C-alpha positions as CSV (number, residue, x, y, z in Angstrom):
1,M,-130.3,-87.2,25.9
2,K,-132.5,-84.8,24.0
3,K,-130.2,-84.2,21.2
4,T,-127.3,-86.4,19.1
5,N,-125.3,-86.9,22.1
6,K,-122.0,-84.2,22.5
7,F,-120.2,-87.3,24.1
8,F,-118.0,-87.0,27.0
9,L,-116.1,-83.9,26.5
10,T,-118.0,-82.1,28.8
11,S,-115.9,-83.5,31.5
12,L,-112.8,-84.6,29.9
13,T,-111.2,-86.1,33.7
14,R,-108.7,-88.8,33.5
15,R,-110.8,-90.8,35.6
16,N,-114.0,-90.5,32.9
17,L,-111.5,-90.6,30.1
18,I,-110.5,-94.2,31.2
19,K,-114.1,-95.4,32.0
20,L,-114.8,-94.1,28.7
21,A,-112.2,-96.0,26.6
22,S,-113.0,-99.1,28.6
23,F,-116.8,-98.8,27.8
24,V,-116.2,-97.9,23.9
25,G,-114.6,-101.0,23.5
26,T,-116.1,-103.7,25.4
27,G,-118.3,-104.8,22.7
28,V,-121.5,-104.1,25.0
29,A,-123.7,-101.8,23.7
30,I,-125.9,-99.7,25.4
31,S,-129.3,-98.6,24.3
32,A,-129.7,-95.0,23.3
33,I,-132.7,-93.2,22.7
34,R,-132.8,-92.3,19.5
35,A,-132.3,-88.4,18.8
36,N,-135.1,-86.3,18.4
37,R,-135.8,-85.2,14.5
38,L,-133.9,-82.5,13.6
39,N,-135.4,-79.1,13.3
40,S,-136.7,-78.0,9.7
41,A,-133.4,-75.4,9.6
42,T,-131.4,-78.6,9.6
43,Q,-133.2,-81.3,7.6
44,T,-132.7,-81.6,3.6
45,T,-135.2,-81.2,1.2
46,T,-137.9,-84.1,1.5
47,L,-139.4,-85.1,-2.1
48,S,-142.8,-86.5,-2.5
49,R,-143.2,-90.2,-3.4
50,E,-144.2,-89.5,-6.6
51,Q,-141.1,-87.0,-7.4
52,Q,-139.1,-89.9,-5.8
53,S,-140.5,-92.5,-7.9
54,N,-139.5,-90.4,-11.0
55,I,-136.2,-90.4,-10.1
56,K,-133.8,-92.7,-12.4
57,P,-130.3,-93.2,-11.4
58,P,-127.8,-91.4,-13.8
59,T,-125.8,-93.2,-16.1
60,P,-122.7,-94.0,-14.0
61,Q,-119.6,-92.3,-15.8
62,K,-116.8,-94.3,-16.6
63,I,-114.4,-95.3,-13.7
64,E,-110.9,-93.7,-14.7
65,L,-108.7,-95.5,-12.7
66,L,-105.4,-93.4,-11.5
67,S,-102.7,-94.2,-9.5
68,F,-101.0,-92.6,-6.3
69,N,-97.6,-93.3,-4.5
70,F,-97.2,-93.9,-0.7
71,E,-95.2,-95.2,1.7
72,T,-95.6,-97.8,4.1
73,I,-93.7,-98.3,7.9
74,T,-93.6,-101.6,10.1
75,V,-92.8,-101.2,13.3
76,D,-91.1,-103.5,16.1
77,L,-92.3,-104.1,19.5
78,G,-91.2,-101.0,20.7
79,G,-92.5,-99.0,18.3
80,Q,-89.9,-98.0,15.9
81,I,-89.8,-98.2,12.5
82,I,-87.9,-101.1,11.3
83,S,-88.6,-100.6,7.4
84,R,-90.1,-98.3,5.1
85,T,-91.5,-99.3,2.1
86,P,-93.0,-98.0,-1.4
87,K,-96.3,-98.7,-2.7
88,Q,-98.3,-97.6,-5.5
89,A,-102.2,-98.2,-5.5
90,Q,-105.0,-97.3,-8.1
91,Y,-108.1,-95.3,-7.4
92,F,-110.9,-93.3,-9.0
93,L,-112.4,-89.9,-8.2
94,E,-116.0,-89.8,-7.3
95,N,-117.6,-85.7,-8.1
96,L,-119.7,-85.0,-5.1
97,G,-119.7,-81.2,-6.6
98,Q,-118.5,-78.2,-5.3
99,T,-114.9,-79.8,-5.9
100,I,-115.4,-82.1,-3.2
101,P,-113.8,-85.4,-4.1
102,L,-114.4,-88.8,-2.7
103,E,-111.4,-91.1,-3.5
104,M,-112.2,-94.9,-3.7
105,V,-109.4,-97.2,-3.7
106,A,-109.6,-100.5,-6.0
107,L,-108.9,-103.6,-4.1
108,S,-108.4,-106.6,-6.3
109,G,-109.6,-109.1,-3.8
110,G,-108.0,-112.2,-2.3
111,T,-107.6,-114.9,0.5
112,F,-106.7,-114.0,3.8
113,L,-107.2,-115.2,7.4
114,M,-109.7,-113.3,9.6
115,G,-110.1,-113.0,13.1
116,A,-107.2,-113.1,15.7
117,A,-104.8,-115.9,16.2
118,E,-104.4,-118.3,18.6
119,G,-102.3,-116.2,21.7
120,E,-103.1,-112.7,20.5
121,K,-102.4,-110.4,22.9
122,S,-105.6,-108.8,23.8
123,S,-107.7,-111.3,22.3
124,Y,-109.5,-111.6,25.7
125,T,-112.8,-113.5,24.6
126,D,-114.2,-115.7,21.4
127,S,-115.6,-113.2,19.5
128,D,-112.7,-112.8,17.0
129,K,-112.6,-116.6,16.7
130,P,-112.3,-119.0,15.2
131,Q,-109.7,-117.6,12.9
132,H,-111.0,-118.8,9.3
133,Q,-110.0,-118.4,5.9
134,V,-112.2,-115.7,3.9
135,S,-112.3,-115.5,-0.3
136,V,-112.8,-111.4,-0.8
137,K,-114.1,-110.5,-4.5
138,P,-112.6,-107.3,-5.7
139,F,-114.3,-104.1,-5.0
140,Y,-114.0,-100.1,-4.1
141,I,-113.5,-98.8,-0.7
142,G,-112.8,-95.3,0.6
143,K,-109.2,-94.0,0.6
144,Y,-110.3,-92.5,4.2
145,P,-113.2,-92.3,6.3
146,I,-115.9,-90.0,4.9
147,T,-115.1,-86.4,6.2
148,Q,-117.2,-83.6,7.0
149,A,-116.9,-82.2,3.9
150,Q,-118.1,-85.1,1.7
151,W,-121.0,-85.6,4.5
152,K,-122.4,-82.3,4.0
153,A,-122.0,-82.7,0.0
154,I,-123.9,-86.1,0.1
155,A,-126.5,-85.0,3.0
156,S,-127.9,-82.0,0.9
157,L,-128.8,-84.5,-2.0
158,P,-132.9,-85.5,-2.0
159,K,-133.7,-87.5,0.9
160,V,-134.6,-91.4,0.1
161,K,-135.9,-93.0,3.4
162,Q,-134.6,-90.1,6.4
163,D,-133.5,-86.8,7.2
164,L,-129.9,-86.4,7.6
165,N,-128.4,-83.8,10.0
166,P,-125.8,-81.9,7.5
167,D,-123.5,-80.9,10.4
168,P,-123.6,-83.6,12.9
169,S,-119.9,-83.8,14.5
170,Y,-118.7,-82.7,17.8
171,F,-115.3,-82.2,16.8
172,K,-115.5,-79.3,13.6
173,G,-113.3,-79.3,10.5
174,D,-114.2,-80.2,6.8
175,N,-111.1,-82.7,6.6
176,L,-111.8,-84.3,10.1
177,P,-113.9,-87.5,9.9
178,V,-117.4,-87.2,10.4
179,E,-118.8,-88.3,13.3
180,R,-122.0,-88.7,15.7
181,V,-123.8,-90.5,13.1
182,S,-126.1,-93.8,13.6
183,W,-125.7,-96.9,11.1
184,Y,-129.1,-95.9,9.7
185,D,-127.6,-92.4,8.8
186,A,-125.0,-94.3,7.5
187,L,-127.2,-96.5,5.2
188,E,-129.0,-93.4,4.2
189,L,-125.7,-91.6,3.0
190,C,-125.2,-94.9,1.1
191,E,-128.8,-94.6,-0.3
192,R,-128.2,-91.0,-1.5
193,L,-124.7,-91.5,-2.9
194,S,-126.1,-94.5,-5.0
195,Q,-128.9,-92.6,-6.6
196,Y,-126.7,-89.4,-7.0
197,T,-123.7,-91.8,-8.8
198,G,-125.7,-94.4,-10.1
199,R,-123.3,-96.5,-8.4
200,N,-124.1,-99.0,-5.7
201,Y,-122.3,-97.7,-2.7
202,Q,-122.8,-99.4,0.6
203,L,-121.1,-100.1,4.0
204,P,-118.6,-102.9,4.0
205,S,-119.2,-106.4,5.1
206,E,-117.1,-107.0,8.3
207,A,-115.0,-109.5,5.8
208,Q,-114.5,-106.8,3.9
209,W,-113.5,-104.1,6.4
210,E,-110.9,-106.7,7.7
211,Y,-109.4,-107.4,4.8
212,A,-109.3,-104.0,3.9
213,C,-107.7,-103.0,7.2
214,R,-105.1,-105.8,7.4
215,G,-103.6,-104.9,3.8
216,G,-102.0,-108.4,3.7
217,T,-100.7,-108.6,7.2
218,T,-101.1,-111.1,9.5
219,T,-99.9,-109.0,13.0
220,P,-102.6,-107.1,15.3
221,F,-101.9,-104.0,13.5
222,Y,-101.1,-103.4,9.9
223,F,-98.0,-101.6,11.0
224,G,-97.0,-104.8,12.6
225,A,-96.9,-106.3,16.2
226,T,-97.5,-102.9,18.0
227,I,-99.1,-99.9,17.5
228,T,-97.8,-96.2,18.8
229,G,-99.4,-92.6,19.5
230,E,-97.1,-91.3,16.4
231,F,-98.7,-93.1,13.9
232,A,-102.4,-93.5,15.0
233,N,-105.0,-91.6,17.1
234,Y,-106.2,-93.4,19.9
235,F,-105.7,-93.4,23.7
236,A,-102.1,-93.3,23.6
237,S,-101.1,-91.9,27.0
238,E,-101.7,-95.0,29.3
239,S,-102.6,-97.8,27.0
240,A,-99.2,-99.6,25.5
241,Y,-100.0,-102.8,23.7
242,Q,-96.4,-104.1,23.8
243,V,-93.6,-102.1,24.8
244,E,-93.7,-99.1,23.1
245,P,-94.1,-95.9,24.9
246,N,-96.9,-94.1,26.3
247,L,-97.7,-91.1,23.9
248,E,-99.7,-87.8,23.3
249,F,-103.6,-88.6,23.9
250,R,-105.1,-85.8,21.6
251,K,-108.6,-86.1,23.1
252,K,-110.3,-85.1,19.8
253,T,-110.2,-86.5,15.8
254,T,-107.2,-85.8,13.7
255,E,-107.5,-84.9,10.0
256,V,-107.5,-87.8,7.7
257,G,-104.5,-89.0,6.0
258,S,-102.4,-87.6,9.0
259,F,-100.8,-91.3,9.6
260,P,-99.3,-93.7,7.6
261,P,-101.3,-95.9,5.6
262,N,-101.5,-99.5,5.1
263,D,-100.2,-101.8,1.7
264,F,-103.6,-100.8,0.0
265,G,-103.2,-97.3,0.6
266,L,-105.9,-97.0,2.8
267,Y,-105.6,-94.4,6.0
268,D,-107.1,-94.3,9.5
269,L,-108.2,-97.8,10.2
270,H,-106.6,-98.1,13.2
271,G,-108.3,-95.3,15.5
272,N,-109.7,-91.8,15.2
273,V,-113.1,-93.3,14.5
274,Y,-115.0,-96.3,14.7
275,E,-116.4,-97.3,11.2
276,W,-120.2,-98.8,10.7
277,C,-120.1,-102.4,9.1
278,A,-123.5,-103.7,7.2
279,D,-123.5,-106.7,9.5
280,P,-125.3,-107.5,12.4
281,W,-124.0,-108.6,15.7
282,H,-122.9,-112.6,15.9
283,K,-121.1,-113.5,19.0
284,N,-118.4,-115.4,17.3
285,Y,-117.4,-116.8,13.9
286,D,-118.8,-120.4,13.9
287,Q,-120.4,-120.6,10.8
288,A,-119.3,-117.3,9.3
289,P,-119.7,-117.3,5.5
290,T,-116.4,-117.5,3.8
291,D,-117.4,-115.6,0.3
292,G,-116.5,-112.1,2.3
293,S,-120.6,-111.3,2.3
294,V,-122.6,-109.6,4.7
295,W,-123.0,-112.3,7.2
296,L,-127.4,-111.8,7.6
297,S,-129.0,-113.0,10.6
298,D,-133.1,-114.2,11.4
299,N,-132.6,-114.0,15.2
300,P,-134.0,-110.8,16.5
301,K,-131.0,-110.4,19.3
302,N,-128.4,-110.3,17.0
303,N,-130.3,-107.8,14.5
304,R,-130.7,-105.3,17.8
305,Y,-126.7,-104.7,17.3
306,R,-124.6,-103.6,14.3
307,I,-120.6,-103.9,13.9
308,L,-118.2,-101.5,14.4
309,R,-114.4,-101.8,13.7
310,G,-111.1,-100.1,14.0
311,G,-111.0,-98.2,17.4
312,G,-111.3,-94.5,18.0
313,W,-109.5,-91.7,19.2
314,A,-110.3,-92.3,22.9
315,T,-110.3,-96.4,22.7
316,E,-107.2,-98.3,23.8
317,S,-104.7,-99.5,21.8
318,R,-105.8,-103.3,22.1
319,Q,-109.3,-101.7,20.7
320,C,-107.6,-100.8,17.4
321,R,-106.7,-104.3,16.7
322,S,-107.5,-105.4,13.1
323,A,-109.5,-108.2,14.5
324,Q,-110.9,-106.5,17.3
325,R,-115.1,-106.4,17.1
326,T,-117.8,-104.3,18.9
327,R,-121.4,-104.5,19.0
328,F,-123.4,-101.0,19.4
329,N,-126.9,-100.4,18.8
330,P,-127.6,-99.4,15.3
331,E,-129.2,-95.8,16.7
332,N,-126.0,-94.6,18.6
333,Q,-124.6,-91.6,17.7
334,Y,-121.1,-90.7,19.1
335,S,-118.3,-88.6,18.7
336,V,-116.1,-91.6,18.0
337,I,-118.6,-93.1,15.1
338,G,-118.1,-92.7,11.7
339,L,-118.1,-94.5,8.4
340,R,-116.4,-95.7,5.3
341,V,-118.2,-96.9,1.9
342,V,-117.6,-99.5,-0.4
343,I,-118.8,-100.3,-4.2
344,N,-119.1,-104.3,-4.8
345,D,-120.2,-104.0,-8.4
346,V,-116.5,-104.1,-9.7
């Protein structure tokens, strides 16, 4: 693995794909050798320590909230739409330059039940239990996963701690989600974005991510009791969750916003790419914080892994559940791994 993995697409046999879908979602992280440093042609400008110390965060521009309209759907056990509901949410635009916006949706916060309910289908282990009540403060979160155009714009900003590959993704497209980024890459992106905007951009806590994903629902998916390949991008050809039909397995990422959003107006939280969270791994929710904060740990074994949420384009339906938790080595860079950002200082 000299460079960032091109992952598994060199041999997309049915057998390999099934093995891969199982591998990605089991929650068992396989150590990966850190990718070699990018050559100078792909590295961003490195400032001296003196130059970096003289950089002052800009005065953040006042947030101007805008509104957008959207429609949500609810499906039955067969994946058929049983209701459509018009909705409206508020957001603001962060200008990344080059006419590239970052849309940040305002969530009012609230209390929800985190984790899988007793008896939830495909909740095989205790990792997503016990279900517990969590109160989340208001925050902003990306309407979509970070796209490749957004990544390139932010990666061109001055380095904070480490170099970033401006074009790491296996599947190419400005409006496709960025992938093949490690947890450390994701942190660097947040730090560059914070330095550029004067706002405190971060990875979401695991609680924030699940609160955002559920959008007020208590079902396994924000669509309802099941998921279908018509409404999300995952390994839909042979992994029915309930009694919905098996549909197309696209074998690649899809443009963000291609499928229906949840009640908060957020897209692509089931499938497409996994999303890094800030938290280290804990084997279950015993003694988990109830305030929505990042659950830190002094245990070196926990800190060896970081949380991924949401499932990806090559994972099975059960691994896309709102409550599904997966652990990965923070150095791993695969074509099913991306990120979404939040702002907590509301």
